[in-house]
C-alpha positions in Angstrom: 0.0 0.2 -0.1 2.8 2.7 0.6 4.4 1.8 -2.2 1.4 2.2 -4.6 0.7 5.5 -2.4 4.2 6.4 -3.7 3.2 5.4 -7.1 -0.1 7.8 -7.1 2.3 10.6 -5.7 4.9 10.6 -8.1 2.4 10.8 -10.7 -0.1 13.8 -9.4 2.7 16.1 -8.4 3.0 15.5 -4.9 -0.7 15.1 -4.2 -3.1 12.0 -3.6 -6.3 12.2 -6.6 -10.0 11.1 -4.8 -10.3 8.4 -7.7 -7.0 6.6 -7.0 -7.7 6.2 -3.6 -11.5 5.5 -3.4 -12.4 4.5 -6.8 -14.8 7.1 -7.5 -14.4 10.6 -9.2 -15.0 13.0 -6.6 -16.7 16.3 -7.5 -16.7 19.6 -5.7 -19.6 21.7 -6.0 -19.0 24.9 -4.6 -21.3 28.1 -4.2 -23.9 29.9 -2.7 -27.4 29.0 -1.5 -28.7 28.3 -4.9 -25.7 25.1 -4.4 -26.5 24.6 -0.8 -30.2 24.3 -1.7 -32.3 27.3 0.0 -36.0 26.0 0.7 -35.2 22.0 -0.4 -34.6 19.1 1.3 -30.6 18.4 1.2 -31.8 15.0 -1.0 -33.1 17.6 -3.2 -29.8 19.7 -4.1 -28.9 19.3 -7.4 -25.2 17.6 -6.0 -26.8 15.1 -4.5 -29.4 14.4 -7.0 -26.5 14.2 -9.8 -24.8 11.9 -7.4 -28.0 9.7 -7.5 -29.1 9.6 -11.1 -25.2 8.9 -12.5 -24.6 6.2 -10.4 -27.6 4.8 -10.8 -27.3 4.8 -14.7 -23.5 4.9 -15.5 -22.0 1.7 -14.7 -18.9 2.4 -15.9 -17.5 4.9 -13.3 -19.2 5.8 -9.9 -19.1 9.4 -8.3 -19.0 11.1 -5.1 -20.5 14.6 -5.3 -19.6 17.0 -2.4 -21.8 20.1 -1.6 -20.0 22.8 0.4 -22.4 25.6 -0.9 -23.6 28.3 1.8 -25.8 31.3 1.8 -24.1 34.3 1.6 -21.0 33.1 -0.3 -19.6 35.4 -2.4 -16.7 35.1 -5.0 -14.0 36.9 -2.6 -14.5 34.3 0.0 -13.7 31.2 -2.2 -11.0 32.8 -3.4 -9.7 32.5 0.3 -10.5 29.3 1.0 -10.1 27.2 -2.1 -6.4 26.3 -1.9 -7.5 24.4 1.3 -10.5 23.2 0.2 -8.9 21.8 -2.2 -6.2 20.5 -0.5 -8.2 19.2 2.1 -10.8 17.5 -0.3 -8.2 16.7 -3.0 -11.5 16.6 -5.5 -11.2 15.6 -9.2 -13.7 18.0 -10.6 -14.3 21.1 -9.1 -17.9 22.8 -10.3 -18.3 26.4 -9.6 -21.7 28.7 -9.4 -20.9 31.4 -7.8 -21.1 35.4 -8.2 -24.8 36.6 -7.5 -23.6 37.9 -4.0 -21.1 40.1 -4.6 -23.6 42.7 -5.7 -24.9 43.1 -2.2 -22.2 41.6 0.2 -18.8 43.0 1.2 -15.6 41.6 -0.1 -13.3 39.4 1.6 -9.4 39.7 2.0 -7.3 37.0 1.5 -6.5 35.6 4.4 -6.6 32.4 7.0 -9.9 31.4 6.1 -10.2 27.6 8.0 -8.7 26.4 11.1 -6.0 23.9 10.3 -4.6 21.9 13.2 -1.7 20.6 13.3 -1.1 17.4 11.6 0.1 14.7 13.3 3.2 12.1 12.8 1.4 10.1 10.7 -0.2 12.4 8.6 3.2 14.0 8.0 5.0 10.8 7.3 2.8 8.3 6.1 0.9 8.3 2.7 -1.1 5.2 3.5 -2.8 7.1 6.6 -2.8 10.4 4.3 -4.8 8.1 1.7 -7.2 7.7 5.0 -7.4 11.1 5.8 -8.7 12.0 2.4 -11.3 9.4 2.2 -12.4 10.3 5.5 -12.6 14.1 4.9 -14.9 13.0 1.6 -17.4 11.4 4.1 -17.5 14.2 6.4 -18.0 16.6 4.0 -20.7 15.0 3.2 -22.6 16.4 6.1 -20.9 19.9 7.0 -21.9 21.1 10.3 -22.7 24.9 10.6 -22.1 26.8 13.6 -24.5 29.9 13.6 -23.6 33.7 14.4 -25.5 33.7 18.1 -25.1 37.3 17.9 -26.4 37.8 14.3 -28.7 40.9 13.6 -30.1 41.7 10.2 -28.0 40.6 7.4 -24.5 40.2 8.9 -23.5 37.0 10.0 -20.5 35.8 11.7 -21.1 31.6 11.0 -18.9 28.9 10.6 -18.8 25.7 8.6 -17.0 22.3 10.2 -16.0 19.8 7.9 -14.3 17.2 9.6 -11.7 18.6 11.7 -11.5 21.1 9.8 -12.9 24.5 10.4 -13.9 27.3 7.6 -15.6 31.2 8.7 -18.5 31.2 6.4 -19.9 34.8 7.4 -21.1 38.0 5.1 -21.8 41.4 5.5 -24.0 43.7 3.9 -22.2 45.8 1.5 -22.5 49.5 1.5 -22.8 51.5 -1.8 -23.7 51.2 -5.5 -22.6 48.4 -7.9 -19.9 49.8 -9.1 -16.5 47.8 -10.2 -18.1 44.7 -8.8 -18.4 43.0 -12.6 -14.3 43.5 -12.7 -14.0 42.2 -9.2 -16.0 39.3 -10.1 -14.7 39.1 -13.4 -10.7 38.8 -11.7 -12.2 36.2 -8.5 -13.3 33.8 -11.2 -9.8 34.1 -13.4 -8.2 33.3 -10.1 -10.4 30.6 -9.0 -10.1 28.5 -12.1 -6.4 29.3 -12.3 -6.0 28.0 -8.7 -8.3 24.5 -9.8 -5.9 24.0 -12.8 -2.4 24.7 -10.7 -3.4 21.7 -8.7 -4.9 19.5 -11.4 -8.5 19.9 -10.9 -10.7 19.9 -13.8 -13.1 23.0 -13.3 -16.3 23.9 -14.7 -18.4 27.2 -14.6 -21.8 27.1 -13.9 -24.1 29.9 -15.4 -27.1 30.1 -12.8 -31.2 29.2 -13.7 -32.4 32.3 -12.7 -32.4 35.1 -15.3 -33.7 38.0 -13.2 -32.2 40.8 -11.1 -28.7 40.2 -10.2 -28.6 37.1 -12.0 -28.8 38.8 -14.7 -25.8 40.7 -14.0 -24.3 38.2 -13.3 -24.7 35.5 -16.0 -22.8 37.4 -18.7 -20.1 37.7 -16.5 -19.7 33.7 -15.7 -20.2 33.7 -19.8 -17.3 35.8 -20.4 -14.7 34.6 -18.3 -15.6 30.7 -19.2 -14.9 32.1 -22.9 -11.6 33.8 -22.0 -10.0 31.3 -19.9 -11.5 28.7 -22.2 -13.4 26.9 -19.1 -16.1 24.5 -20.2 -19.8 26.2 -19.3 -22.6 24.7 -18.2 -24.7 27.2 -19.5 -27.8 26.7 -16.9 -29.8 29.9 -17.7 -30.1 28.4 -21.3 -31.4 25.1 -20.4 -34.3 26.2 -18.2 -35.0 28.7 -21.3 -37.0 26.1 -22.7 -39.4 25.2 -19.3 -39.3 28.8 -18.2 -39.7 30.9 -20.9 -40.8 33.6 -18.6 -39.4 34.7 -15.4 -42.7 33.8 -13.4 -42.1 29.9 -13.7 -43.4 28.2 -10.2 -42.4 24.6 -11.5 -38.9 25.2 -11.3 -38.0 28.3 -9.3 -39.4 29.8 -5.8 -40.6 33.1 -5.8 -37.0 34.3 -5.0 -36.1 31.8 -8.1 -34.1 29.7 -6.2 -34.8 26.5 -7.9 -37.2 24.1 -6.5 -36.6 20.6 -6.1 -37.9 20.1 -9.8 -35.6 22.3 -11.4 -32.5 21.0 -9.2 -33.5 17.8 -11.2 -33.3 19.8 -14.7 -29.6 21.0 -12.8 -28.3 17.3 -12.5 -29.9 15.9 -15.5 -28.2 18.9 -17.6 -24.9 18.2 -15.5 -25.2 14.5 -16.2 -25.8 14.8 -20.0 -22.9 16.8 -20.2 -20.3 15.0 -17.8 -21.1 11.5 -18.9 -19.5 12.7 -22.1 -16.4 13.8 -20.4 -15.7 11.5 -17.6 -17.1 8.3 -18.2 -15.1 7.6 -21.1 
């Protein structure tokens, strides 16, 4: 096992890949409440439905899909946290749907975004033990624990999210002022997220939001532009939803605030399945 782990490490620039260790391709889904699944049960979110549909229909390759989306997340917080998330969970694929909250939340500066426990002797020196940690963290990421801010008032919150032995700051604060410069900031942050994933050998996909009103209408063109400029695969959910929702009012697919319903998340999962099946299950 130690020799096998050494070979894996040598072939992946020093990092164990989840697919080598677990036999499953690990997909990490990051974003905001549209990924988290506001108003729906955990099993109705698009990451959960994607994993279920894929593993029912495709025998050649199995997936594990981790949902670490959280309401209020903006792109600057992901820029801060993504290096440690990739290091902690070692996903094979990263799916990003982020940006709509940039228009109403304060951006974060770079800095420590997680409380990292000091690695023990085995984690520092044993590749076999690190493989065990990788599997365990994938399991723990399925059920992140939210530590709410007891003093939260209004829209400002200082919540934390615990994933196994790792803890991440998921706080957010209401932005003051107008929208000047936000599009440029979001464009830059998306490019930084893509570059970070590629640097670590993680295949990355951008997704537009299924909604197309209000802040969604401002965010989706930026996501499409970054995908084109960086040659990043784009899953255009707004286009996928258009035939079913020709008008903004679409109660079967969207709640009143335009978060997806269970049926909406089913369409997201089906859209992802159709796209990824041709690219991952080869």
